[in-house]
C-alpha positions as CSV (number, residue, x, y, z in Angstrom):
1,M,175.1,207.7,223.5
2,G,172.9,208.1,220.2
3,Q,173.4,206.9,216.7
4,L,175.6,208.1,214.0
5,I,174.7,208.1,210.4
6,L,177.3,209.7,208.0
7,I,175.8,211.4,205.0
8,S,179.4,212.1,202.5
9,G,180.0,213.1,199.0
10,P,180.7,216.1,196.2
11,N,178.8,219.3,196.8
12,D,175.6,218.9,194.4
13,S,175.3,215.6,195.1
14,G,171.8,214.9,196.6
15,K,173.2,214.4,200.6
16,S,171.0,217.1,202.0
17,R,168.0,215.7,199.8
18,F,168.9,212.4,201.2
19,A,169.6,212.9,204.9
20,E,166.1,214.3,205.2
21,Q,165.2,211.4,203.6
22,L,166.3,209.5,206.2
23,A,165.1,212.3,209.2
24,A,161.3,212.3,207.5
25,Q,161.4,208.3,208.5
26,T,162.0,208.7,211.7
27,T,160.1,209.5,214.3
28,G,160.0,212.1,217.4
29,P,161.0,216.0,217.1
30,R,163.4,216.5,214.3
31,Y,166.2,220.1,214.4
32,Y,167.8,220.8,211.8
33,L,171.0,222.4,212.6
34,A,172.7,225.4,210.6
35,T,176.3,225.4,210.7
36,M,176.5,228.0,207.6
37,E,177.8,231.2,209.0
38,P,175.4,233.6,207.0
39,M,177.2,235.9,204.6
40,E,176.3,238.6,201.8
41,D,177.1,236.5,199.2
42,A,173.9,235.7,196.3
43,E,175.8,232.4,196.0
44,C,175.9,231.4,200.2
45,R,171.8,233.0,200.1
46,A,171.1,230.9,196.4
47,R,172.6,227.8,199.2
48,I,170.8,229.5,202.0
49,E,167.3,229.4,200.0
50,K,167.3,226.0,198.6
51,H,168.2,223.8,202.1
52,R,164.9,225.9,203.5
53,R,162.9,224.6,200.1
54,Q,164.3,221.4,200.5
55,R,163.1,220.3,204.3
56,A,159.2,222.3,204.3
57,G,156.9,220.5,205.2
58,L,159.5,217.4,206.9
59,G,158.6,218.2,210.7
60,F,162.3,220.1,211.3
61,V,163.0,222.4,214.2
62,T,165.7,224.9,212.5
63,L,168.4,225.6,215.0
64,E,171.2,228.1,213.2
65,L,174.6,227.1,215.0
66,P,177.8,227.8,213.4
67,H,179.8,226.3,216.2
68,G,178.7,225.2,220.1
69,V,176.0,221.8,218.5
70,G,177.0,220.4,221.2
71,D,175.1,222.5,223.8
72,A,171.8,222.5,221.5
73,P,169.0,222.6,223.0
74,V,167.6,219.1,221.4
75,S,165.9,217.0,223.3
76,P,167.1,212.6,224.2
77,D,164.4,211.7,222.2
78,S,165.4,213.8,218.8
79,V,166.7,213.5,215.3
80,V,169.0,215.6,214.5
81,L,170.2,216.6,211.1
82,L,173.1,218.4,211.0
83,E,174.4,220.3,208.0
84,D,177.2,220.2,208.1
85,V,180.4,219.3,209.6
86,S,183.0,220.8,206.6
87,N,181.5,224.8,207.4
88,L,181.2,223.0,211.1
89,L,184.7,222.3,211.0
90,A,185.7,225.4,209.0
91,N,184.2,228.1,211.2
92,A,186.4,226.8,214.0
93,L,190.1,226.8,212.0
94,F,189.0,230.1,210.4
95,G,186.2,231.9,212.8
96,R,187.5,230.8,216.4
97,G,190.9,229.7,215.9
98,G,190.1,226.1,216.6
99,S,190.7,223.0,215.8
100,A,189.2,219.5,214.5
101,A,189.6,216.9,217.7
102,E,187.3,220.4,219.1
103,V,184.7,219.6,216.6
104,L,184.9,215.4,217.1
105,E,184.1,216.3,220.4
106,D,181.4,218.7,220.3
107,L,180.1,216.0,217.5
108,T,180.1,213.2,220.2
109,R,178.3,215.7,222.7
110,L,176.0,216.2,220.2
111,Q,175.1,212.7,219.3
112,S,175.2,211.6,223.3
113,R,171.9,214.4,223.6
114,C,170.0,212.7,220.7
115,K,168.6,209.7,219.6
116,L,169.5,209.5,216.4
117,L,172.2,212.3,214.1
118,I,172.4,212.7,210.8
119,A,175.5,214.4,209.6
120,V,176.3,215.5,206.9
121,T,179.6,216.3,204.7
122,I,182.0,217.3,201.9
123,G,183.6,214.1,200.7
124,G,186.6,212.4,198.7
125,L,188.8,216.5,198.5
126,S,192.4,216.0,197.8
127,S,193.9,219.2,199.6
128,E,196.9,218.7,196.2
129,G,197.6,221.5,194.5
130,Y,196.4,223.8,197.2
131,D,197.7,227.1,199.8
132,E,199.0,225.6,202.7
133,E,196.2,227.8,204.5
134,T,193.1,225.4,202.2
135,A,195.3,222.2,202.4
136,G,194.9,222.1,205.9
137,Y,191.6,222.7,205.7
138,I,191.0,219.4,203.8
139,D,192.8,217.1,205.8
140,A,191.7,218.1,208.2
141,L,188.1,217.9,207.5
142,N,189.7,214.1,205.3
143,G,190.8,213.1,209.1
144,L,187.5,214.7,211.1
145,S,185.5,212.7,208.8
146,K,187.2,209.2,209.1
147,E,186.4,210.1,213.1
148,L,183.3,209.8,211.6
149,F,182.9,207.1,210.0
150,V,184.6,204.8,212.6
151,Q,182.1,206.5,215.3
152,A,178.9,205.6,213.0
153,S,176.3,202.8,212.8
154,G,175.6,203.9,209.4
155,A,177.6,205.6,206.5
156,A,176.4,206.5,203.2
157,R,178.8,207.9,200.2
158,M,176.3,209.6,198.0
159,Q,177.3,209.3,194.1
160,D,175.0,211.2,191.4
161,H,172.0,211.6,194.0
162,Q,172.8,207.4,194.9
163,P,174.0,206.5,198.3
164,L,176.1,204.2,198.3
165,W,176.3,202.4,202.1
166,Q,179.4,201.9,203.1
167,K,178.5,201.1,206.7
168,G,175.4,199.4,208.1
169,G,173.7,199.3,204.7
170,P,169.8,200.9,203.8
171,H,168.6,199.7,206.8
172,A,170.1,201.7,209.2
173,L,167.2,203.6,210.9
174,D,166.3,199.9,211.9
């Protein structure tokens, strides 16, 4: 089983950039698993382009996999940056009728197939005040994140673009 590092935090907290910097410190093949289902709105396109610019020159092979990440064509000595768990879960729940348990199983399978999995996710969401469907998604995401935290050898929560290590510390790659 490969190592798992979980990076969480609110939107625009620096999660992706920090995860990319962690991955850049490693050796071996690097894969970037993009899980967002491309939509035709300007905000979605802008976010995708922002992430492409951020990882340019870092040696990633990009794979666009909105589901089925456990079967990604990665090598056992690879570092995989998964961007992100929240999109993967939304794709499963809303697009495929899946469950958080299936997503966890898929992520665990991916983790077993690579040297290091760096998983990015939105953290700190509250389901209070949302409609039933959205609240269900948020609760499922929070539960999935807790399960991933248990599996992780390192976990950092981003605050003001700075990692606050909750598990494993800044030497989680050692």
